[in-house]
C-alpha positions as CSV (number, residue, x, y, z in Angstrom):
1,M,-98.8,16.6,-21.4
2,K,-99.8,13.3,-19.7
3,I,-96.8,11.7,-22.3
4,R,-94.5,14.7,-21.2
5,R,-95.1,13.9,-17.9
6,K,-94.2,10.3,-17.7
7,V,-91.2,10.8,-20.1
8,T,-89.7,13.6,-17.6
9,T,-90.8,11.0,-14.4
10,A,-89.3,8.2,-16.2
11,I,-86.0,10.6,-16.6
12,L,-86.7,11.5,-13.6
13,T,-87.1,8.1,-12.1
14,A,-83.4,6.8,-14.6
15,V,-81.6,9.6,-13.3
16,M,-82.3,8.4,-9.6
17,L,-81.6,5.3,-10.1
18,L,-78.5,5.8,-12.2
19,S,-77.5,8.1,-9.4
20,P,-75.9,5.7,-7.5
21,V,-74.1,4.2,-10.2
22,M,-72.8,7.1,-11.3
23,E,-71.5,7.9,-7.5
24,I,-70.2,4.9,-7.2
25,S,-68.3,5.3,-10.4
26,A,-67.1,8.8,-10.1
27,S,-65.9,7.2,-6.5
28,S,-64.2,4.5,-8.1
29,L,-63.1,6.5,-10.7
30,S,-61.4,8.5,-8.0
31,D,-60.4,6.1,-6.5
32,A,-58.2,4.5,-8.8
33,Q,-56.8,7.6,-10.0
34,K,-55.9,7.7,-6.2
35,E,-54.5,4.7,-6.2
36,K,-52.7,5.0,-10.0
37,E,-51.0,8.6,-7.8
38,N,-50.1,6.0,-5.0
39,L,-48.5,3.6,-6.7
40,E,-46.5,6.1,-9.2
41,K,-45.5,7.4,-6.1
42,Q,-44.2,4.4,-4.4
43,L,-43.0,3.1,-8.2
44,E,-40.6,6.8,-8.0
45,E,-39.8,5.6,-4.5
46,A,-38.4,2.5,-5.5
47,Q,-36.6,3.7,-8.4
48,G,-34.8,6.0,-5.8
49,V,-33.9,3.1,-3.8
50,I,-32.6,1.4,-6.8
51,D,-30.7,4.4,-7.5
52,G,-29.4,4.6,-4.0
53,L,-28.4,1.0,-4.1
54,K,-26.9,1.6,-7.5
55,D,-24.7,4.0,-5.9
56,S,-23.9,2.1,-2.6
57,K,-22.9,-0.5,-4.9
58,A,-20.4,1.2,-6.3
59,D,-18.7,2.8,-3.3
60,I,-18.8,-0.5,-2.4
61,Q,-17.0,-1.9,-5.3
62,T,-14.3,1.6,-4.6
63,K,-14.0,0.5,-0.8
64,V,-13.8,-2.7,-2.0
65,K,-10.4,-1.7,-4.8
66,E,-9.2,0.6,-1.4
67,L,-9.0,-2.4,0.5
68,D,-7.4,-4.5,-2.2
69,Q,-4.5,-2.4,-2.7
70,Q,-4.0,-1.7,0.6
71,L,-3.5,-5.4,1.4
72,T,-1.4,-5.5,-1.5
73,S,0.5,-2.5,0.1
74,I,0.7,-4.4,3.7
75,S,1.6,-8.1,2.2
76,L,4.4,-5.8,0.3
77,E,5.6,-4.2,3.6
78,I,5.6,-7.6,4.5
79,T,7.8,-9.2,2.3
80,N,10.3,-6.4,2.6
81,T,10.3,-6.1,6.7
82,Q,10.9,-10.7,6.0
83,A,13.7,-10.2,3.3
84,Q,15.4,-7.0,5.6
85,L,14.5,-9.0,8.9
86,E,16.9,-12.2,6.9
87,E,19.6,-9.9,6.0
88,K,20.0,-7.8,9.7
89,S,20.0,-12.0,10.5
90,A,22.3,-12.4,8.7
91,E,24.5,-8.8,9.6
92,I,24.4,-10.1,12.9
93,T,25.3,-13.8,12.4
94,D,28.8,-11.7,10.7
95,T,28.8,-9.6,12.9
96,Q,29.2,-12.1,15.6
97,S,31.5,-14.4,13.7
98,E,33.7,-11.7,12.9
99,L,33.7,-10.6,17.0
100,E,34.7,-14.1,17.8
101,D,37.8,-13.8,15.4
102,A,38.7,-10.0,16.5
103,Q,38.0,-11.8,20.3
104,A,40.3,-14.8,19.2
105,D,43.0,-12.4,17.2
106,V,42.8,-10.4,20.8
107,A,43.4,-13.1,23.1
108,S,47.2,-14.4,20.7
109,Q,48.3,-11.3,20.1
110,A,47.3,-10.6,24.4
111,E,49.5,-13.9,25.0
112,A,52.5,-13.5,22.7
113,M,52.2,-9.4,24.0
114,S,53.0,-11.1,27.3
115,K,55.9,-13.5,26.5
116,R,57.3,-10.5,25.2
117,I,57.2,-8.6,28.5
118,Q,58.7,-11.6,30.1
119,F,61.0,-12.0,27.9
120,M,61.7,-8.4,28.3
121,Y,61.9,-8.0,32.0
122,E,63.9,-11.5,32.6
123,N,66.4,-10.3,29.8
124,S,66.7,-5.6,30.4
125,G,70.2,-5.8,32.9
126,K,71.7,-7.9,29.7
127,M,71.3,-5.5,27.3
128,S,71.1,-1.7,27.4
129,Y,72.2,1.1,24.7
130,L,75.9,2.1,27.2
131,E,76.8,-1.9,27.5
132,A,76.3,-2.8,24.2
133,F,78.3,0.1,23.8
134,F,81.6,-0.8,26.1
135,R,80.9,-4.7,24.6
136,S,81.0,-4.0,21.1
137,G,84.8,-4.0,19.6
138,S,83.7,-1.0,16.7
139,M,82.2,1.4,16.3
140,T,80.2,-0.2,13.0
141,E,79.2,-3.1,16.0
142,F,78.2,-0.8,18.3
143,L,76.0,0.2,15.2
144,N,74.8,-2.6,14.0
145,Q,74.0,-3.5,18.0
146,A,72.2,-0.2,17.8
147,E,69.7,-0.8,14.6
148,Y,68.8,-3.8,16.7
149,I,67.5,-3.2,19.6
150,R,65.8,-0.3,17.6
151,Q,64.1,-2.8,15.6
152,I,62.7,-4.4,18.2
153,S,61.7,-2.0,20.2
154,E,59.9,-0.3,16.8
155,Y,58.4,-4.6,16.6
156,D,56.8,-3.8,19.7
157,R,55.7,-0.7,19.1
158,D,54.4,-2.0,15.4
159,M,52.5,-5.1,18.4
160,L,51.6,-3.3,21.0
161,Q,49.4,-0.7,18.4
162,Q,48.1,-4.3,16.4
163,Y,47.1,-4.8,20.3
164,N,44.8,-2.3,20.1
165,D,43.7,-1.6,17.2
166,S,42.6,-5.6,17.8
167,V,41.0,-4.1,21.3
168,Q,39.4,-1.6,19.3
169,T,38.1,-3.5,16.7
170,V,36.0,-5.9,19.5
171,A,34.8,-3.1,21.3
172,D,33.2,-1.8,17.2
173,A,32.0,-5.0,17.0
174,K,30.5,-5.2,20.1
175,E,28.8,-1.8,20.2
176,Q,27.9,-2.8,16.0
177,L,26.2,-6.1,17.2
178,L,24.2,-5.5,19.8
179,S,23.0,-1.9,17.5
180,L,21.9,-4.6,14.5
181,I,20.3,-7.2,17.9
182,H,18.8,-3.7,19.2
183,I,17.0,-2.8,15.8
184,S,16.0,-6.3,14.9
185,E,14.3,-6.1,18.3
186,P,10.3,-5.2,17.7
187,T,9.6,-3.0,20.5
188,R,8.0,-5.0,23.6
189,Q,4.9,-2.7,25.1
190,E,4.3,-4.3,28.5
C-alpha cells in the first residue's frame, strides 16, 4: 500500500506538474487555432480584394476602349468638319467671284441701257410709225421700216430682261453668300 500510495502520489504530483504545461499547450493550441482561422479569414478577404481588383481592371480596360472609340469618333468628326469648312470656304470664294462678275455685268448692262435710252430720247421725235408711213415711198419700204422698229423694240425688251435677270442673279448671289457665311461662322455665346 505504501507503494501504491507512493505511485499515486507520484502520479498526482506529475499530473499537477504537467497540468500547467498541458494547460499552456491547450491554450497555445487554441490560440494557434484562432490565429489560423484569423489568417484564413484574412486570406479570403485578400482574395476578395484581388477578385475585386481584377473586375476593376476589366472595367477600366472596357472604359479605356470606349474612350478610345469616342476619341477616334471625335477625331473623325473634326476631320469631316474641317473638310466641310474648307468646302464652304471654297464655295464662298466662288460665290464672291460670281457676285463680282454679276455686279460687273449689271453695271455694263446699265450703262448700255442708259446710252440706249439716251439715244432713243434724243431721236424719239425723228421716227414714229406714222412718220415712217408718210416718209416711205412704198408699202414695202414702210413694212421694212416697221419691221426694223419692231426688231429694235424686241432687242430693247430682251436687253431689259437680261438686265433684270442680271440684277436677280446679283441678289441671289448675295443671298447665297450671306447664307454660306452664316453657316460657316460658329455661333458665339456672350
